[in-house]
N, C-alpha and C positions, 0 to 999 in steps of 0.2 A: 450823281445823286445816290444817296445811300438807300438801298432797297430794304434793309433790315437793320434795326437798331443793334448797336454793340457798345460794350463798355470796356474801359481800361482802368485798372486799379493802380494808382500811383504808389511808387515805393514798394515796400515789402508786401507780400501776399497777406491779406487779412487786414491791411491798413484801413480799409473802409473809405478811402479817399478815391471815389469813382468819378470818372468822366464818362458820360453816356452820350454817344452820338446818335441822334434821333433818326428814325426812319423818315425819309424825305428831305434830309439835310442836303443842301446843294454845295458840293465841294468839287474842286478840280483835282483833288488829291495832291500830288506834288506839282507845284508850279515850276516847271523846268524850262530854262531858257533853251532856245533852239540849238545853240552851240553845244550844250551839254546833253541833249536828248539821246545821242548814241550811247552815252555812258549811264545816264539815269533816266528811266522811263517815268511817266506820270503815275503809273500803277505798277506794282511789283511787290516784292517782299515787304517793302516799307509802306504799302498803300494804306493799311488801316491806321498806322501811326500818323500818316499825313492827314487822314480824315480827322483824327483826334486834334491834331495841331490846327487845322482849319477851324474846327469847332471852338477851340480855346481862343483863337484870334478873334472870332466873332463874339463870343460870350464875354471876353475880357474880364472875367471874374478873378483872374490872376494877372500878375505882371507879365509883360512880354518875355522877359528873361526866364521866368518860371515856365511859361508856355513852351519856349524853345528847349529848355532842359527836359521837360516832360516828353517832348517829341524825341529827343535823343535817347532818353531812357526806353521809350516804347520801341524804337527801332532796334535797340539792343535786345529787348525781350523777344522780338520777332526774328532775331538771328541775322539781321542785316550785316553784311561784311563791314569790318571796322573802317576800311578806307572809304566805303560808300557812305557809311553813317557820318564819318568826319566831314566829307564833302557836302552832304546835304545839310548837316547841322550848321556848318560855317556859312553856307549860302543863306539860310534863314536868319542866322544871327546878324550877318552883315547887311543883308538886303531886304529883310522882312519888315522894316520900319514903315515902308509905304503901304503895305497891306494892313498893318496894324492901324495906321492912321485912317485909311479909307474905311475900314470896318467900324471904327469909332464913329465916323460921320454917318455911315449907314444906320448904325444903331440909334443915333440921335434923330434920324429921319423916320425911324420905325420900320425900316426894311427888314423883312423876315426871310431868312434863307432856309426855312423848313417849309416844304410844300407837300401837299398830299400827293401820293403816287397816282398816276393815271390808271384807270381801270380799263383793262382790255376785255371787250365782250367777245366771247367765242360762241359761234353759232351752235345751237343744240345744247348749250349748258345753262343751268339755272344757277343763280347766285343767292 
């Protein structure tokens, strides 16, 4: 779950084409098959790019191909190693169709993946 909102500007700096991942957005960051988990973790240098990608897959305001390209670009901006960026990008390009389709069905059913963060009460504090 995303604890604080963040944005990614697509393309050149100043393009104004922003993707904002909302606070409370439920993401698994990188969906990594167990076989690849020793090489690619769910979270790492690519983590925020993976959150943007999950958000794009849910929103579906762009084509899948565009969403995958934005993911690759964002990983590059974050300095992800070229071999790792290639591996992750190819995985979503080749195997992301199922997630894209299931998110479309969720959207049609009105499922919302943005949830309010739980409030932790701490004794002796006022809110």
